[in-house]
Backbone as CSV, one residue per row, in Angstrom:
resi,resn,N_x,N_y,N_z,CA_x,CA_y,CA_z,C_x,C_y,C_z
1,MET,63.887,147.571,90.098,64.429,147.702,88.902,64.337,148.996,88.281
2,ARG,65.289,149.472,87.598,65.159,150.577,87.065,65.339,150.444,85.637
3,THR,64.297,150.931,84.574,64.540,150.581,83.369,65.246,151.900,82.940
4,VAL,65.849,151.788,81.495,66.321,152.823,80.793,65.649,152.879,79.163
5,GLU,64.968,153.962,79.108,63.804,153.720,77.958,64.215,155.164,77.012
6,LEU,63.680,154.962,75.691,63.575,156.229,75.067,62.046,156.251,74.548
7,LEU,61.804,157.684,74.564,60.332,158.029,74.348,60.531,158.465,72.708
8,LEU,59.346,158.529,72.114,58.886,158.657,70.537,58.735,159.839,70.589
9,ASP,58.819,160.466,69.287,58.194,161.844,69.067,56.569,161.881,68.921
10,GLU,55.866,162.981,68.929,54.431,162.919,68.924,53.700,162.283,67.898
11,ALA,54.147,162.426,66.654,53.593,161.652,65.721,53.646,160.198,65.676
12,ALA,54.715,159.768,66.009,54.868,158.094,66.203,54.285,157.557,67.618
13,GLU,54.141,158.568,68.476,53.570,157.858,69.855,52.029,157.856,69.318
14,LEU,51.436,158.863,68.713,49.898,158.658,68.351,49.676,157.440,67.659
15,ALA,50.581,157.358,66.558,50.362,155.891,65.757,50.434,154.628,66.715
16,VAL,51.546,154.526,67.997,51.345,153.488,68.739,49.878,153.415,69.657
17,TRP,49.642,154.791,69.954,48.362,154.701,70.755,47.269,154.177,69.745
18,GLU,47.151,154.357,68.586,46.072,153.878,67.641,46.136,152.429,67.454
19,ALA,47.647,151.783,67.411,47.587,150.329,67.274,46.848,150.173,68.881
20,TRP,47.513,150.469,69.743,46.786,150.103,71.193,45.379,149.941,71.216
21,ARG,44.685,150.818,70.623,43.160,151.130,70.718,42.605,150.118,70.031
22,ARG,43.208,149.971,68.695,42.578,148.907,67.772,42.745,147.420,68.466
23,LEU,43.617,147.092,69.030,44.038,145.734,69.723,42.897,145.785,70.807
24,ALA,42.803,146.687,71.535,41.942,146.663,72.644,40.413,146.608,72.210
25,ASP,40.244,147.469,71.413,38.624,147.286,70.554,38.410,146.004,70.049
26,ALA,39.344,145.264,69.455,39.259,143.778,69.307,39.290,142.611,70.147
27,GLY,39.524,143.329,71.261,39.266,142.178,72.424,40.749,141.401,72.672
28,LEU,41.716,142.269,72.204,43.029,141.540,72.323,44.144,142.271,73.253
29,PRO,44.864,141.534,73.842,45.777,142.315,74.655,46.572,143.457,74.165
30,SER,46.458,144.584,74.946,46.798,145.871,74.458,47.558,146.531,75.422
31,GLN,48.618,147.309,75.283,49.307,148.112,76.219,48.300,149.241,76.619
32,ALA,47.223,149.397,75.874,46.036,150.580,76.531,45.296,149.994,77.666
33,SER,45.530,148.701,77.983,44.916,148.306,79.157,45.827,148.518,80.534
34,HIS,46.884,149.292,80.317,47.627,149.308,81.381,47.425,150.962,81.891
35,ARG,46.527,151.008,83.022,46.081,152.382,83.491,47.279,153.182,84.141
36,SER,48.502,152.767,84.229,49.397,153.579,85.096,49.500,155.022,84.270
37,PRO,49.543,156.162,84.874,49.588,157.634,84.217,51.012,157.580,83.616
38,THR,52.138,156.665,83.851,53.349,156.495,83.302,53.278,155.717,82.101
39,ASN,52.314,155.128,81.539,52.382,154.188,80.360,52.246,155.080,79.375
40,CYS,53.211,154.830,78.302,53.248,155.760,77.103,54.129,154.703,76.069
41,PRO,54.117,154.829,75.112,54.869,154.124,73.873,56.405,154.472,74.221
42,HIS,57.288,153.506,74.196,58.695,153.501,74.331,59.616,152.350,73.964
43,LEU,60.878,152.524,73.894,61.800,151.671,73.380,62.546,151.319,74.735
44,THR,62.750,150.285,75.121,63.391,149.702,76.447,64.674,149.585,76.019
45,LEU,65.807,150.021,76.629,67.278,149.923,76.216,67.861,148.710,77.000
46,ALA,67.429,148.958,78.483,68.010,148.223,79.581,67.267,148.416,80.713
47,ALA,67.931,147.664,81.787,67.238,147.591,83.274,68.359,147.395,84.131
48,CYS,68.411,147.905,85.287,69.364,147.589,86.279,68.511,147.808,87.607
49,PRO,69.401,147.256,88.556,68.794,147.239,90.078,68.810,148.871,90.617
50,GLU,69.560,149.761,90.143,69.605,151.231,90.623,70.443,152.131,89.618
51,LEU,70.138,153.312,89.579,70.896,154.138,88.620,71.833,154.744,89.681
52,THR,73.058,154.231,89.820,74.142,154.741,90.736,74.837,155.953,89.850
53,ALA,75.616,156.908,90.568,76.218,157.978,90.229,77.001,157.688,88.956
54,PRO,77.856,156.690,88.713,78.638,156.309,87.509,77.714,156.080,86.349
55,ILE,76.503,155.048,86.672,75.495,154.898,85.671,74.930,156.371,84.980
56,ARG,74.447,157.046,85.960,73.683,158.260,85.712,74.794,159.217,84.796
57,TRP,76.116,159.380,85.166,76.920,160.374,84.337,76.893,159.642,82.993
58,GLU,77.297,158.285,82.748,77.346,157.632,81.333,76.059,157.912,80.619
59,LEU,74.854,157.599,81.371,73.493,158.001,80.406,73.321,159.797,80.051
60,ALA,73.905,160.325,80.891,73.804,161.828,80.741,74.477,161.963,79.224
61,GLU,75.582,161.142,79.062,76.232,161.508,77.732,75.371,160.771,76.638
62,VAL,74.821,159.680,76.910,73.966,159.198,76.070,72.782,160.313,75.646
63,ALA,72.262,160.652,76.483,71.402,161.736,76.388,71.479,162.891,75.428
64,ALA,72.695,163.192,75.191,73.313,164.421,74.378,73.446,163.833,73.039
65,VAL,73.006,162.549,72.687,72.850,162.347,71.121,71.482,162.421,70.630
66,LEU,70.670,162.849,71.510,69.136,162.803,70.978,68.826,164.018,70.550
67,PRO,67.870,164.405,69.576,67.101,163.025,69.038,67.844,162.081,68.165
68,LEU,67.341,160.877,68.142,67.703,159.949,66.989,66.736,159.368,66.016
69,MET,67.063,159.437,64.627,66.130,159.081,63.766,66.040,157.317,63.760
70,VAL,65.120,156.648,63.841,64.819,155.355,63.485,63.842,155.162,62.405
71,ARG,63.937,153.824,62.101,62.989,153.251,60.963,62.280,152.135,61.294
72,PHE,60.819,152.149,61.380,60.159,150.973,61.669,60.149,150.124,60.628
73,THR,60.245,148.668,60.896,60.301,147.572,59.567,59.123,146.504,59.811
74,GLY,58.349,146.765,60.640,56.936,146.082,60.525,56.666,145.285,61.753
75,VAL,55.665,144.435,61.603,55.305,143.741,62.900,56.111,142.534,63.453
76,VAL,56.425,142.256,64.602,57.191,141.203,65.162,56.465,140.568,66.099
77,ARG,56.572,139.368,66.567,56.056,138.557,67.599,57.058,137.852,68.438
78,PHE,57.164,138.001,69.669,58.079,137.155,70.752,57.226,136.292,71.371
79,GLU,57.614,135.064,71.569,57.272,134.145,72.507,58.272,133.875,73.483
80,ARG,58.359,134.649,74.620,59.578,134.379,75.739,58.737,133.803,76.796
81,PRO,58.887,134.288,77.890,57.981,134.096,79.048,56.435,134.556,78.954
82,THR,56.455,135.603,78.229,55.037,136.127,77.513,55.059,136.377,76.293
83,SER,53.655,136.428,75.734,53.573,136.781,74.271,53.689,138.199,73.979
84,VAL,54.359,138.523,73.050,54.445,140.051,72.794,54.140,140.270,71.342
85,LEU,53.514,141.323,70.876,53.083,141.794,69.679,53.682,143.305,69.453
86,ALA,54.688,143.301,68.526,55.249,144.793,68.574,55.457,145.088,67.107
87,TRP,56.086,146.744,67.044,56.639,147.071,65.785,58.142,147.122,66.007
88,ALA,58.605,146.240,64.982,60.110,146.306,65.169,60.723,147.543,64.559
89,LEU,62.071,147.828,64.952,62.683,148.996,64.487,63.975,148.466,63.927
90,ASP,64.486,149.223,63.058,65.732,148.737,62.268,66.776,149.209,63.171
91,LEU,67.683,147.977,63.482,69.009,148.355,64.231,70.095,148.761,63.250
92,ASP,69.836,150.088,63.078,71.035,150.477,62.077,72.260,150.733,63.156
93,SER,73.331,151.320,62.516,74.521,151.464,63.307,74.421,152.717,64.611
94,ALA,73.768,153.810,64.225,73.448,154.898,65.365,72.553,154.109,66.628
95,LEU,71.594,153.567,66.233,70.837,152.842,67.232,71.563,151.878,67.952
96,ALA,72.244,151.079,67.305,73.074,150.085,68.033,74.357,150.703,68.712
97,ASP,74.793,151.851,68.319,75.997,152.459,69.082,75.088,153.175,70.393
98,LEU,73.989,153.551,70.268,73.314,154.323,71.404,73.014,153.060,72.386
99,HIS,72.473,152.190,71.982,71.867,150.835,72.964,73.371,150.375,73.448
100,ARG,74.214,149.933,72.758,75.733,149.423,73.279,76.020,150.468,74.644
101,ARG,76.092,151.761,74.314,76.661,152.999,75.102,75.539,152.562,76.595
102,VAL,74.301,152.451,76.302,73.427,152.459,77.451,73.731,150.952,78.352
103,TRP,73.872,149.979,77.563,74.197,148.609,78.112,75.645,148.805,78.776
104,GLU,76.670,149.181,78.345,77.882,149.496,78.951,77.673,150.220,80.359
105,ALA,76.890,151.361,80.350,76.706,152.128,81.352,76.190,151.343,82.459
106,VAL,74.947,150.663,82.453,74.333,149.866,83.283,75.061,148.884,83.741
107,ALA,75.759,148.224,82.825,76.754,146.889,83.288,78.084,147.234,84.090
108,SER,78.209,148.565,84.020,79.692,149.076,84.682,79.335,149.154,86.012
109,ASP,78.221,149.267,86.449,77.953,149.395,88.164,76.688,148.376,88.596
110,SER,76.769,147.492,87.831,75.872,146.534,88.209,76.127,145.154,88.242
111,HIS,75.659,144.192,89.068,75.739,142.853,89.313,75.547,142.078,87.869
112,PRO,76.255,141.328,86.996,75.898,140.688,85.757,74.667,140.074,86.006
113,ARG,74.475,139.522,87.003,73.050,138.500,87.021,72.001,139.359,87.278
114,ALA,72.006,140.724,87.376,70.919,141.608,87.912,70.427,142.276,86.504
115,LEU,71.154,141.837,85.397,70.704,142.473,84.196,70.184,141.426,83.271
116,ASN,69.077,141.902,82.432,68.340,141.010,81.690,69.073,140.659,80.310
117,PRO,69.402,139.335,80.528,70.232,138.981,79.022,69.740,139.447,77.691
118,PHE,68.154,139.570,77.754,67.529,140.077,76.580,67.793,141.506,76.022
119,HIS,68.556,142.018,76.807,68.943,143.499,76.612,70.632,143.406,76.180
120,GLU,71.216,142.571,76.327,72.637,142.571,75.675,72.672,142.973,74.439
121,PRO,73.655,143.498,74.099,73.990,143.903,72.574,74.296,142.542,71.871
122,GLY,73.957,142.194,70.670,73.505,141.092,70.086,72.537,140.320,70.527
123,ARG,71.908,140.334,71.226,70.701,139.599,71.659,69.284,140.651,71.312
124,TRP,69.715,141.918,71.747,68.587,142.922,71.893,67.997,143.069,70.584
125,SER,66.444,143.127,70.490,65.835,143.234,69.494,64.837,144.595,69.660
126,PRO,65.230,145.597,68.991,64.539,147.198,69.409,63.106,147.039,68.831
127,HIS,62.194,147.066,69.623,60.759,147.140,69.382,59.972,148.224,70.115
128,ILE,58.737,148.429,69.779,57.892,148.908,70.555,56.688,148.102,70.761
129,THR,56.398,147.814,71.868,55.504,146.928,72.316,53.916,147.456,72.249
130,LEU,53.404,146.452,71.449,51.853,146.899,71.326,51.110,146.257,72.135
131,GLY,51.353,144.971,72.461,50.383,144.116,73.274,51.183,143.077,74.057
132,ARG,50.874,142.553,75.355,51.670,141.538,76.040,50.766,141.082,76.794
133,THR,50.890,139.611,76.926,50.025,138.520,77.522,50.908,137.459,78.129
134,ARG,50.306,136.756,79.343,51.128,135.693,79.504,50.537,134.386,78.841
135,ARG,49.605,134.668,78.074,48.861,133.651,77.376,49.609,132.975,75.989
136,ALA,50.485,132.079,76.026,51.189,131.557,74.993,50.273,131.625,73.597
137,GLY,50.839,132.243,72.480,50.370,132.354,71.158,49.187,133.008,70.995
138,ALA,48.827,134.167,71.721,47.854,135.101,71.607,47.943,135.758,70.630
139,PHE,48.911,135.875,69.937,49.182,136.877,68.789,49.577,135.985,67.377
140,THR,48.877,134.947,67.241,49.344,134.094,65.967,48.037,134.166,64.979
141,ASP,47.025,134.876,65.261,46.150,134.947,64.309,46.832,135.744,62.891
142,ARG,46.893,135.073,61.892,47.320,135.547,60.726,46.655,137.024,60.349
143,ARG,45.360,137.356,60.668,44.702,138.627,60.295,45.123,139.631,61.155
144,LEU,45.835,139.364,62.085,46.203,140.569,62.934,47.001,141.741,62.485
145,PRO,47.942,141.439,61.352,48.602,142.562,60.737,47.549,143.595,60.284
146,ASP,46.442,142.976,59.552,45.468,143.917,59.021,44.551,144.603,59.954
147,LEU,44.518,144.076,61.125,43.860,144.975,62.068,44.735,146.452,62.543
148,LEU,45.872,146.239,62.620,46.644,147.315,63.130,47.301,148.359,62.076
149,PRO,47.047,149.677,62.268,47.400,150.749,61.469,48.935,150.271,60.833
150,THR,49.348,151.009,59.778,50.631,150.800,59.399,51.512,151.714,60.194
151,PRO,52.640,150.906,60.738,53.531,151.722,61.329,54.223,153.112,60.491
152,PRO,54.488,154.290,61.261,54.890,155.243,60.383,56.464,154.702,59.966
153,PRO,56.886,155.302,58.779,57.914,154.758,58.258,59.346,154.982,59.284
154,SER,59.146,156.158,59.838,60.360,156.713,60.787,59.659,157.189,61.814
155,ALA,60.699,157.453,62.821,60.269,158.322,64.039,61.594,158.904,64.728
156,ARG,61.392,159.847,65.460,62.459,160.464,66.289,62.460,159.943,67.660
157,LEU,63.603,159.338,68.282,63.656,159.021,69.647,64.184,160.269,70.369
158,THR,63.294,160.743,71.212,63.303,162.252,71.705,64.045,162.346,73.119
159,THR,63.692,161.558,73.913,63.802,161.751,75.105,64.222,160.196,75.903
160,LEU,65.408,160.416,76.784,65.973,159.421,77.563,65.447,159.308,79.049
161,ARG,64.637,158.364,79.486,64.079,158.326,80.885,64.272,156.900,81.548
162,SER,63.974,157.047,82.903,63.930,155.872,83.516,62.867,155.673,84.546
163,TYR,62.324,154.365,84.621,61.001,154.015,85.335,61.439,153.155,86.492
164,ASP,61.135,153.508,87.628,61.329,152.597,88.818,60.254,151.772,88.875
165,THR,60.363,150.397,88.689,59.324,149.642,88.857,58.664,149.146,90.407
166,GLN,59.378,149.624,91.244,58.893,149.393,92.513,57.968,150.453,92.903
167,THR,58.673,151.833,92.517,57.899,152.954,93.238,56.810,153.887,92.184
168,GLY,57.064,153.443,90.881,56.478,153.904,89.699,56.745,155.331,89.303
169,ALA,58.035,155.536,90.003,58.403,157.168,89.512,58.986,157.042,88.390
170,LEU,59.027,158.230,87.672,59.798,158.287,86.265,60.830,159.646,86.436
171,GLU,61.688,159.429,85.661,62.920,160.419,85.939,63.388,160.530,84.326
172,VAL,63.353,161.854,83.955,64.022,162.056,82.662,65.609,162.272,82.698
173,LEU,66.256,161.632,81.926,67.774,161.682,82.060,68.227,162.681,80.951
174,VAL,68.729,163.743,81.453,69.254,164.829,80.671,70.793,164.959,80.326
175,PRO,71.158,165.371,79.279,72.623,165.784,79.119,73.162,166.546,80.190
176,HIS,74.365,166.256,80.247,75.339,167.365,81.269,75.367,168.839,80.707
177,PRO,75.119,169.383,81.856,74.989,171.058,81.509,76.106,171.532,80.789
């Protein structure tokens, strides 16, 4: 699979790294434990089996709108197949439009069953993952928000990239010249 992700500006990225460190220091699941050199704070927009030429063309147009300002709204927890602790982002009209364009790009040249339904517009919850585990209820401790630093009020989404989950390769997706 190939993810389509947005990277954060340096200040927001450092705040996320601090949250990852605090979780790890407390013995909780943290993205800091992922030792891949490609691991960094990001916002996942979609995933598809491959980035075909039509998908790449559309994503290059999306990359042209960056940077995009977003607002953090606080801590959020998900219990899907995995337990996730994250900082939520406000789904304002600019972020919703960017996400819709990415979804339409990957859906335009991918089999519908190959796409993650959690990434569909209307179902997608923009967030920056702080910790993830297969252990159900891992982030239910009421004191957990006190352990975390306060998220920055806002951030700039600066770079569109794709991660290949099979090879581990990263690719920055740039606007058309």
